[in-house]
N, CA, C and O atoms as a GROMACS GRO file, in nm:
protein
  268
    1MET      N    1   5.653   1.573  -2.980
    1MET     CA    2   5.676   1.513  -2.851
    1MET      C    3   5.769   1.393  -2.866
    1MET      O    4   5.760   1.317  -2.962
    2LYS      N    5   5.854   1.378  -2.772
    2LYS     CA    6   5.945   1.265  -2.769
    2LYS      C    7   5.878   1.148  -2.698
    2LYS      O    8   5.790   1.166  -2.614
    3SER      N    9   5.921   1.028  -2.731
    3SER     CA   10   5.864   0.908  -2.670
    3SER      C   11   5.888   0.906  -2.519
    3SER      O   12   5.803   0.860  -2.444
    4GLU      N   13   6.004   0.956  -2.475
    4GLU     CA   14   6.034   0.959  -2.333
    4GLU      C   15   5.935   1.049  -2.258
    4GLU      O   16   5.892   1.017  -2.148
    5GLU      N   17   5.901   1.162  -2.319
    5GLU     CA   18   5.805   1.254  -2.258
    5GLU      C   19   5.668   1.188  -2.247
    5GLU      O   20   5.599   1.202  -2.146
    6ILE      N   21   5.630   1.117  -2.351
    6ILE     CA   22   5.498   1.054  -2.355
    6ILE      C   23   5.490   0.944  -2.249
    6ILE      O   24   5.389   0.933  -2.179
    7ARG      N   25   5.594   0.865  -2.237
    7ARG     CA   26   5.592   0.756  -2.138
    7ARG      C   27   5.591   0.809  -1.996
    7ARG      O   28   5.551   0.737  -1.904
    8GLY      N   29   5.632   0.933  -1.974
    8GLY     CA   30   5.629   0.994  -1.842
    8GLY      C   31   5.492   1.046  -1.803
    8GLY      O   32   5.470   1.081  -1.687
    9LEU      N   33   5.398   1.051  -1.897
    9LEU     CA   34   5.264   1.102  -1.868
    9LEU      C   35   5.178   0.995  -1.800
    9LEU      O   36   5.196   0.876  -1.822
   10ALA      N   37   5.086   1.042  -1.718
   10ALA     CA   38   4.988   0.951  -1.657
   10ALA      C   39   4.882   0.916  -1.760
   10ALA      O   40   4.873   0.979  -1.865
   11ASP      N   41   4.803   0.813  -1.730
   11ASP     CA   42   4.701   0.767  -1.824
   11ASP      C   43   4.600   0.876  -1.858
   11ASP      O   44   4.564   0.894  -1.975
   12ASP      N   45   4.553   0.949  -1.756
   12ASP     CA   46   4.454   1.055  -1.783
   12ASP      C   47   4.515   1.171  -1.860
   12ASP      O   48   4.446   1.238  -1.937
   13GLU      N   49   4.645   1.195  -1.840
   13GLU     CA   50   4.713   1.299  -1.918
   13GLU      C   51   4.723   1.258  -2.065
   13GLU      O   52   4.712   1.341  -2.155
   14LEU      N   53   4.745   1.128  -2.089
   14LEU     CA   54   4.750   1.077  -2.227
   14LEU      C   55   4.618   1.104  -2.298
   14LEU      O   56   4.615   1.152  -2.411
   15VAL      N   57   4.509   1.071  -2.230
   15VAL     CA   58   4.376   1.088  -2.290
   15VAL      C   59   4.349   1.235  -2.320
   15VAL      O   60   4.299   1.268  -2.427
   16SER      N   61   4.382   1.322  -2.226
   16SER     CA   62   4.355   1.464  -2.248
   16SER      C   63   4.445   1.522  -2.358
   16SER      O   64   4.401   1.606  -2.436
   17ARG      N   65   4.568   1.476  -2.364
   17ARG     CA   66   4.660   1.525  -2.468
   17ARG      C   67   4.614   1.479  -2.607
   17ARG      O   68   4.622   1.555  -2.703
   18ILE      N   69   4.566   1.355  -2.616
   18ILE     CA   70   4.514   1.305  -2.744
   18ILE      C   71   4.395   1.390  -2.788
   18ILE      O   72   4.384   1.427  -2.905
   19ALA      N   73   4.306   1.420  -2.694
   19ALA     CA   74   4.188   1.501  -2.727
   19ALA      C   75   4.228   1.641  -2.773
   19ALA      O   76   4.171   1.693  -2.869
   20GLU      N   77   4.326   1.701  -2.706
   20GLU     CA   78   4.373   1.835  -2.745
   20GLU      C   79   4.430   1.834  -2.886
   20GLU      O   80   4.398   1.920  -2.968
   21LEU      N   81   4.514   1.734  -2.914
   21LEU     CA   82   4.577   1.728  -3.046
   21LEU      C   83   4.476   1.698  -3.157
   21LEU      O   84   4.488   1.751  -3.267
   22GLU      N   85   4.378   1.613  -3.129
   22GLU     CA   86   4.276   1.585  -3.229
   22GLU      C   87   4.192   1.709  -3.258
   22GLU      O   88   4.152   1.733  -3.372
   23GLU      N   89   4.165   1.788  -3.154
   23GLU     CA   90   4.091   1.913  -3.173
   23GLU      C   91   4.172   2.012  -3.258
   23GLU      O   92   4.119   2.076  -3.348
   24GLU      N   93   4.301   2.022  -3.226
   24GLU     CA   94   4.388   2.112  -3.303
   24GLU      C   95   4.399   2.065  -3.448
   24GLU      O   96   4.397   2.147  -3.540
   25ARG      N   97   4.409   1.934  -3.468
   25ARG     CA   98   4.416   1.879  -3.604
   25ARG      C   99   4.289   1.911  -3.682
   25ARG      O  100   4.295   1.947  -3.799
   26PHE      N  101   4.173   1.896  -3.616
   26PHE     CA  102   4.047   1.927  -3.682
   26PHE      C  103   4.043   2.073  -3.725
   26PHE      O  104   4.006   2.104  -3.838
   27ARG      N  105   4.082   2.162  -3.635
   27ARG     CA  106   4.079   2.306  -3.667
   27ARG      C  107   4.173   2.340  -3.782
   27ARG      O  108   4.138   2.419  -3.869
   28LEU      N  109   4.292   2.281  -3.782
   28LEU     CA  110   4.388   2.307  -3.889
   28LEU      C  111   4.338   2.253  -4.023
   28LEU      O  112   4.352   2.320  -4.126
   29ARG      N  113   4.280   2.134  -4.022
   29ARG     CA  114   4.228   2.077  -4.148
   29ARG      C  115   4.113   2.161  -4.200
   29ARG      O  116   4.102   2.184  -4.321
   30PHE      N  117   4.028   2.208  -4.111
   30PHE     CA  118   3.916   2.292  -4.151
   30PHE      C  119   3.967   2.423  -4.211
   30PHE      O  120   3.918   2.467  -4.315
   31ARG      N  121   4.066   2.484  -4.145
   31ARG     CA  122   4.119   2.611  -4.193
   31ARG      C  123   4.196   2.593  -4.323
   31ARG      O  124   4.196   2.682  -4.408
   32SER      N  125   4.261   2.476  -4.340
   32SER     CA  126   4.338   2.455  -4.463
   32SER      C  127   4.248   2.447  -4.586
   32SER      O  128   4.294   2.468  -4.698
   33GLY      N  129   4.122   2.417  -4.565
   33GLY     CA  130   4.029   2.412  -4.677
   33GLY      C  131   3.992   2.550  -4.729
   33GLY      O  132   3.950   2.564  -4.844
   34THR      N  133   4.006   2.651  -4.645
   34THR     CA  134   3.965   2.786  -4.685
   34THR      C  135   4.081   2.880  -4.711
   34THR      O  136   4.068   2.977  -4.785
   35GLU      N  137   4.195   2.850  -4.649
   35GLU     CA  138   4.310   2.940  -4.666
   35GLU      C  139   4.439   2.861  -4.654
   35GLU      O  140   4.439   2.747  -4.608
   36ALA      N  141   4.548   2.922  -4.696
   36ALA     CA  142   4.678   2.856  -4.685
   36ALA      C  143   4.726   2.864  -4.540
   36ALA      O  144   4.713   2.967  -4.474
   37LEU      N  145   4.782   2.754  -4.494
   37LEU     CA  146   4.833   2.749  -4.358
   37LEU      C  147   4.972   2.810  -4.351
   37LEU      O  148   5.051   2.799  -4.445
   38GLU      N  149   5.001   2.875  -4.240
   38GLU     CA  150   5.135   2.932  -4.220
   38GLU      C  151   5.237   2.820  -4.205
   38GLU      O  152   5.350   2.831  -4.252
   39GLU      N  153   5.196   2.713  -4.138
   39GLU     CA  154   5.286   2.603  -4.110
   39GLU      C  155   5.220   2.470  -4.151
   39GLU      O  156   5.166   2.399  -4.066
   40PRO      N  157   5.222   2.438  -4.280
   40PRO     CA  158   5.150   2.319  -4.327
   40PRO      C  159   5.205   2.187  -4.271
   40PRO      O  160   5.131   2.089  -4.264
   41LEU      N  161   5.331   2.183  -4.233
   41LEU     CA  162   5.388   2.060  -4.179
   41LEU      C  163   5.342   2.032  -4.037
   41LEU      O  164   5.367   1.924  -3.983
   42ARG      N  165   5.274   2.128  -3.976
   42ARG     CA  166   5.221   2.109  -3.841
   42ARG      C  167   5.117   1.996  -3.841
   42ARG      O  168   5.106   1.923  -3.742
   43LEU      N  169   5.041   1.982  -3.949
   43LEU     CA  170   4.944   1.874  -3.958
   43LEU      C  171   5.012   1.738  -3.948
   43LEU      O  172   4.963   1.648  -3.880
   44ARG      N  173   5.125   1.724  -4.015
   44ARG     CA  174   5.198   1.598  -4.011
   44ARG      C  175   5.251   1.569  -3.871
   44ARG      O  176   5.239   1.457  -3.822
   45SER      N  177   5.308   1.670  -3.807
   45SER     CA  178   5.363   1.648  -3.673
   45SER      C  179   5.252   1.616  -3.572
   45SER      O  180   5.272   1.535  -3.481
   46ILE      N  181   5.136   1.680  -3.586
   46ILE     CA  182   5.024   1.650  -3.497
   46ILE      C  183   4.979   1.506  -3.517
   46ILE      O  184   4.955   1.434  -3.420
   47ARG      N  185   4.966   1.464  -3.642
   47ARG     CA  186   4.922   1.328  -3.671
   47ARG      C  187   5.019   1.226  -3.611
   47ARG      O  188   4.976   1.124  -3.556
   48ARG      N  189   5.147   1.252  -3.622
   48ARG     CA  190   5.246   1.160  -3.567
   48ARG      C  191   5.246   1.159  -3.415
   48ARG      O  192   5.264   1.054  -3.353
   49ASP      N  193   5.226   1.276  -3.354
   49ASP     CA  194   5.217   1.283  -3.208
   49ASP      C  195   5.097   1.204  -3.157
   49ASP      O  196   5.106   1.134  -3.056
   50ILE      N  197   4.985   1.216  -3.226
   50ILE     CA  198   4.866   1.140  -3.188
   50ILE      C  199   4.895   0.990  -3.198
   50ILE      O  200   4.856   0.914  -3.110
   51ALA      N  201   4.963   0.949  -3.302
   51ALA     CA  202   4.996   0.807  -3.319
   51ALA      C  203   5.088   0.759  -3.208
   51ALA      O  204   5.070   0.649  -3.156
   52ARG      N  205   5.185   0.840  -3.170
   52ARG     CA  206   5.275   0.802  -3.060
   52ARG      C  207   5.199   0.788  -2.930
   52ARG      O  208   5.220   0.692  -2.855
   53LEU      N  209   5.111   0.884  -2.902
   53LEU     CA  210   5.032   0.879  -2.780
   53LEU      C  211   4.942   0.756  -2.776
   53LEU      O  212   4.932   0.689  -2.673
   54LYS      N  213   4.878   0.726  -2.887
   54LYS     CA  214   4.789   0.611  -2.892
   54LYS      C  215   4.867   0.480  -2.881
   54LYS      O  216   4.817   0.382  -2.825
   55THR      N  217   4.989   0.477  -2.933
   55THR     CA  218   5.072   0.358  -2.923
   55THR      C  219   5.108   0.331  -2.777
   55THR      O  220   5.097   0.217  -2.732
   56VAL      N  221   5.149   0.433  -2.704
   56VAL     CA  222   5.183   0.416  -2.563
   56VAL      C  223   5.058   0.377  -2.484
   56VAL      O  224   5.064   0.292  -2.395
   57GLN      N  225   4.946   0.438  -2.517
   57GLN     CA  226   4.820   0.406  -2.450
   57GLN      C  227   4.786   0.258  -2.471
   57GLN      O  228   4.745   0.190  -2.377
   58ARG      N  229   4.801   0.209  -2.591
   58ARG     CA  230   4.770   0.069  -2.622
   58ARG      C  231   4.869  -0.025  -2.553
   58ARG      O  232   4.829  -0.131  -2.504
   59GLU      N  233   4.996   0.012  -2.550
   59GLU     CA  234   5.095  -0.070  -2.480
   59GLU      C  235   5.058  -0.087  -2.333
   59GLU      O  236   5.071  -0.195  -2.277
   60ARG      N  237   5.012   0.021  -2.273
   60ARG     CA  238   4.972   0.015  -2.131
   60ARG      C  239   4.849  -0.072  -2.113
   60ARG      O  240   4.840  -0.146  -2.015
   61GLN      N  241   4.755  -0.065  -2.207
   61GLN     CA  242   4.637  -0.151  -2.199
   61GLN      C  243   4.676  -0.298  -2.206
   61GLN      O  244   4.627  -0.380  -2.128
   62LEU      N  245   4.764  -0.330  -2.299
   62LEU     CA  246   4.806  -0.469  -2.315
   62LEU      C  247   4.888  -0.516  -2.196
   62LEU      O  248   4.878  -0.633  -2.156
   63ALA      N  249   4.969  -0.430  -2.139
   63ALA     CA  250   5.050  -0.466  -2.022
   63ALA      C  251   4.959  -0.493  -1.902
   63ALA      O  252   4.990  -0.579  -1.820
   64GLY      N  253   4.850  -0.420  -1.892
   64GLY     CA  254   4.755  -0.442  -1.783
   64GLY      C  255   4.685  -0.576  -1.792
   64GLY      O  256   4.653  -0.636  -1.690
   65ARG      N  257   4.660  -0.622  -1.913
   65ARG     CA  258   4.593  -0.751  -1.933
   65ARG      C  259   4.685  -0.868  -1.904
   65ARG      O  260   4.640  -0.975  -1.864
   66GLY      N  261   4.815  -0.847  -1.924
   66GLY     CA  262   4.911  -0.955  -1.906
   66GLY      C  263   4.940  -0.988  -1.762
   66GLY      O  264   4.999  -1.092  -1.734
   67ARG      N  265   4.900  -0.904  -1.672
   67ARG     CA  266   4.930  -0.927  -1.529
   67ARG      C  267   4.841  -1.028  -1.467
   67ARG      O  268   4.855  -1.057  -1.348
   0.00000   0.00000   0.00000
């Protein structure tokens, strides 16, 4: 996901997207323990997407306090 796409999301969409990606990350990590993944770099991209989403979420929280 691009930062521009993330900043266009509403707050509730951010929360739901984070939950979806964390669930997908859990499933991939679990499966990687038993078998080889078709796309092992997907774990890295999911982790980075979660970090981007959480960064934007935190920026919005801090901006709300500053008002």
